[in-house]
N, C-alpha and C positions, 0 to 999 in steps of 0.2 A: 597627268595620265588618268583617265577615267576608265578603269577596268571594273568589270563586275566581279562579284565574289568568286564565281566559278573560274573566271580567267585568272584571277590572283592566285587561287589554289593551283591551278594547273601550271602556272609559271613557277611557283614555289616548288612543286613536286618535280619539275624538270631539273631545277638547280639541285634539289636534294639527291635525285637520282645519280647525278654525276659526282657527288661528294661522299657517298656511302656505298657499302657493298651491297650487292643485289639481294642478299638474304635479309639484311636489316631493312632495306627499302621495301621489300615485298611484305615483310611482317608487320612493319610499323607505320610506313608512309603511304603505300599504294592504296590502302582502304580507308585513309582519313577522308572525311567529308568536311564540308564547311557550312555552318548554320547561319552565320551573319558576320558583318563587319560594321561595327557602330563606333564612330569617333576613332578612339585609339584602341579598341578591343576587337579581337578576332576570336570567334567562337568556333572551335573544331569539333567534329563529331567522330568519336571512336566507336568501334563495332562491338566491343565487349569490355568488361571491367579489367581484364588482363591487358588488353590493347591499350586502354586509357592509362593504366598504371605504367606500362612500358613507355608510352609517349612522354608522360609527365616526368618519369625518373630519368630516362636515358636520352631523350632528344629534345627536351623543352628548350634548352638554350639554343641549339642548332636551328630548330624550327622558328624560334622568336627572331633570330638574327636573319634568317632567310625571309621571313615576311617582312621584316623591316626593310630589307634590301629591295623587295619587290615593290612594296607600297611607298618606299622612299620617305618614311617617317617612323617615329618610335610607335610601338604598339605593345599591348599586352595579350597574352594568349590565354584562353580557357579551353579545357578539353572536357566535353560532356559525353555521356553515354548516348547511344542512338535513340533509346527509348525515353530519355529525359525530356 
């Protein structure tokens, strides 16, 4: 499967939307961006420090497992702020 990073993000978001309540999705997932996918590392972009903290504390494992499912291999996630 040769998906570009935006297609991978959209597939992951579609799966996550089905797995969580709409408020959590809207607050934490809907506005996530994707910076890059290199080897086994996916770099996501959060909109604010609070957004980044929420994603890392509350959703990291779910996001990581979802991306592993989408790209069909193990991966590590990093969440950065939009301005980094």
